[in-house]
Structure formats: C-alpha cells, structure tokens
N, C-alpha and C positions, 0 to 999 in steps of 0.2 A: 201551564207548561208540564209536559210529561216528565216523569222521573227517570224512566229507562228508554233506551232507543229501541230495544227489541225484546219481545216476550214470547215464551213458548208455553202454550196451554196444552199440556200433554207431553212432558219431557221424557218420552220413551226412546227407543232406538233411533227412529227416523228424526224425531224432533231434536234429539241431542246431536245427531250427525249434521244437521243443518246449522245448529248453533255453533258447534265446534268448527265446521267448515268456514263460517263467517269469521270466527276468531282467528283461525289459521291463516286466512287470506288477509288479515289486517283490517277488515271492514268494521269490526267491533272489538271492544275490550270486554273481558268476561264480566266486569262489574257494571257494564252497560246492559246486561242481559238478565231478565227476570224469568225464572223457571217455575212452572207449576207441575208437581207430580203428587198423586194421592199418597204415595208411600213416604212415610217419614224418614226411613232409612235412605232412600234414594235422594230425598231433599238434602239430607245431611252430607251425603257423598258429593252432591253437586256444589253445595256450599263450600266444602273443603277444597274444591277445585277452583274456587274464586268467583262462582256465580252467585247472584242474588236469588233467593228462593222464597216461595210462599206456599202455604197450604190452602189459600183462598183463590180460586181461579178468576173471580171477578176482579181481583187486584191486578192481574195481568192485563185485563181488558182496559181498565181505567188508568193504569200507570205507565203504559208503554205506547210509544209512537207507532210501532208496527207489532201486530200480534199474529203469531203463527198458530193456527188451529191444527194441532197434530193428534187429536183424539180420533178414535174409530168412528166411522160414519154412523153407526147405531147409537152413539152417545150424543149426537147433535140434537136430538129431540129433547134431551135433558138440559143441555147447556145453553142452547140458543135463546129460549125464553128468558132465562136468568140474565144473560148478557144484554138482551134487549131492554131490560129495565135499568141498566146502568146509566148514570148521568155523566155529563161532562163532554169534552171534545172526543169525537169518534176517532179511533185509531185506523190505520190501514190494516185491513184484515187479509191474511194470506192463508188459504185453506188448502190442505193436501189430501182432503177426504174424497175418495172416489165416489162419484154419483151424487154428491150433495150439491144441488144447483144454486146458482145465484138467487133464483126466485125464492127458494126455501130460506136461504140466509137473510135475504132482504125483507121477507115477511116478518122476521123476528127482530132484525137489527135496524131496519129502515132502508129505503131505497137510496138514501143519501150517504150510506156507508160505503167507502171505497173498498172493493174486494177484488183480490186477484186469486184465481184458482190455479193451483200448481199440481201437476201430476209427475212426481219423481218416481224413479225405480230404486230398488234396494242397492245396486252398485254405487249409488250416491254415497253410501256410507264409507266407501273406499276412495271417494273423489273421482269416480268414473261413472257418474250417473248420466241418464238421458231424461231430460225434464221438459215438459210442455207447459205453457202458460197461456192464460187468457184473462182479460180484465173486464169488469162490469162498467156500466156507463159512468158511475160516480168516480171511478179511479182514473187518474190522469196518465198521460203517456210517460211523464217523468217518473211517476210511481212504478209503472210497469218496467221501465228501464232500470230503475233501482233494484227491483226484485230479480229481474233477469240477470243483472250484473252479479248478484249474490250467487245464483245458481250456476252461472258461467264458471265460477271458481271451483265447481264440484263436478264438472263434466261438460256435456253439450246441452244446448237449449233450443227449443223451437217455440215460436209465438203463433197462436191461432187468433183469427178474427172472430170465429164463431165458437160459442161455448160447447155445442154438441160435439165438436171435434175431439174434445177431451175424452168422451166416451168411445168414439170411433177409433182412437189411437191406442187405447189401453192394451190390446193384445200384442202390439208391435214394440212396446217399450215397457210398460208397467208390468204386464204379466209374462213377457217374453223370457225373463230370467228363469222362471219355473220351467218353461218348455226346455230351455237349454240344460238345466240341471237334470231333467228327466232323460234327455238324450244322452247326457254324460253318464248317468247311472246305468242306462242300458248298455252303453258301449263298454263300460268298465266290467259289468257282469259278463258280457260276451267275451271280453279279453281273458277274464279269469278262467272261463271254460276252456280256453285254448292254452292254459298254462302260464299266462302272463301275470306277474304280480300286480294286484289292484293299484298299489301306489304308483308303480311305474306306468301303468296304463292311464291313470288319471293325469299324471304329469305330462305324458306325451299328448294326450287328447287336449288338455288345456292349452298347451303351447301351440298346438295345431289350430285351435279356435282363435287364439291371439293373432297368429300369422295370417290366417284366412280373413279375419276381420280387417286387418291392415290392407290386405290386397283389395278387398271390397271398397274400402274407404279411399283408395287411390283414385277410383272413379274412371279409369281408362278402359275398363271392361265391365260388362254387365254380369250379374250372377250367372246367367245362362252361358255366356262366353267363358267364364272361369270354370264352369262345370265341364264344358267341352275340352278345355285345356288339360284337365286332369284325366279325362276319359279317353285314353288311347284306344283306337280300334283294336278289338280282339284282346284287350288287356283285362286287368283285374277289376278296376274301378267301374268299368262300364257294366260288368256283370252284377255288381252290387246295386248300381243305379237302376238297372232293369227290375230288380226285386222291389226297390222302394216305389218305383212307378207303378208296378203291378199291384202293390198293396194300397195304392191310392194316397200316398203321403200328402200331396197338395190338397186333395179333397178333405182329408182328415183334419189338416190344419185349418182349412177354411171353415169347417164346421165348428171346430174349437173356438176360433176367433169370433164367429157369429154368436155363440153361446156367451162368451165373455162380454161382448158388447151389449147384448140383450140384458144381462144381469146388471151392467152399469146403469142402464136406463131405469131398471126396476128400483135400484137403490135411490134414484132421484125422485121417485114419486112420493 
C-alpha cells in the first residue's frame, strides 16, 4: 500500500499550482501529498505549509499512488531510467512535459505503467487553465476521469483519443498565453505613444480581453460575425482591420503555429 495519495516530482511553479489546486478543491489534504524539489530551501518552505517533502525523487515514485512528472522535458532522459529500476506497485503517472511521448516513457517505465499525458497552460496557476488530456493503453477510463476531475477544478479540460493531438493543440492553448502577452505589450506601447498611461492602457485592454472572451464563449456568434459587429462601415475599427489583413495577421499566426507544433514533435524524438 502506498504512503501518499499524490506526489509531485518537480515541485516548481506548475507542479505546486496543481498540488495547491487539488488541496483548494478538497480533493487532497496537504499531508497526503509528497513533494520533491532539488532545493533544500524550497523543501523547507513546502514542509512549513504542511506538505510532506523529500530530497530523493525515487521516493515520490515508490511511495505515491499518483505521481505528477513536472520536470522539464530535457530532464526526462536523466530521471526515466532511474524510475524504471524502482520496484513495487506502479503508480499512475501524470506527465505535463510537452513532447515527451508515451513510447519514450513506456520504454523506461514499462508498457504496463498507466500514464496520462496532460497539457496545461500557465493560467492554471490562477485557476483559469485550459488543459488537454490523453491516456495510454495501460491507464483505465476511471483513472482518466479522476485526473480530468482534478484539472476541471482549475479551468476547462478537453480529452483527446490520439496522443499526437497534444502536439497539434499546443499553439492554441499551451503557447497562446505568450501570443496574448505579446499582443498586449504591443498595444500598451502604442497607447503610450498616444499619451495614455501604460497602467491605464493595460487595465482597459485586459478588461476588453475578458469581455471579448465571454462574448466568444456565449457561442451564438462566430468570431467572424463578432468582428463584423464591431466594424461599422466607414468607421474606425474597419480601418484598423484593413491594416491587420494587409500585414497578413492570419498567415503570420499560421506560420507561428506550424513552427510551434513542429518543435513539439522534435522534442518527442
């Protein structure tokens, strides 16, 4: 029998956001969670908050019913062979590493290891994430439902049947926050050139994004229809949209998305 219900191997920002989200939602108690972080100071801080901690990542794998792999993709080559040598009952493995495939994890951990790959984005840290999930053959539907229920408490979730869809969807959720931040930065800089205080510009733009997203989510109008509703003939917005179209905004985004997806497949080799 396992000592802990949930373990986080790599208790950094995202790993801790997921652990804290589970505790906040009442799915776990802090003393049911075992955290690994290489930093002794961070382990001490986590312990002070009521979590169990360890400086040995293999303990997370052997002592927990469910193990969240929250280390960077480039660290998997180091940790997977070590975890594969651990004995005892296999945990349910949940990986949030972009591009690290089931095949790579199964080669090290065994094809009988239940694994669920999860692709969250950084707004999850505020409870407003968009997360995609897919399970391997060894994981059960009940295990998938359990992990989906966890991430449902931190935003919205989508389940895919095919693993490759986690690569295909990265630009539209995982990487999209960076696109939005870049757009916001450009808008604030433009506003500043027109004499608007940057803090005021950011506040106005952020609220506009929130409102616009809510209108999109209502679902009664397509994005194209909403654009038309804002663009009055002969008005101001239509002039701006003509510039964006002339500069090839849609083509530029398509190229960026293609590059993003290609890199995800490279990481999985």
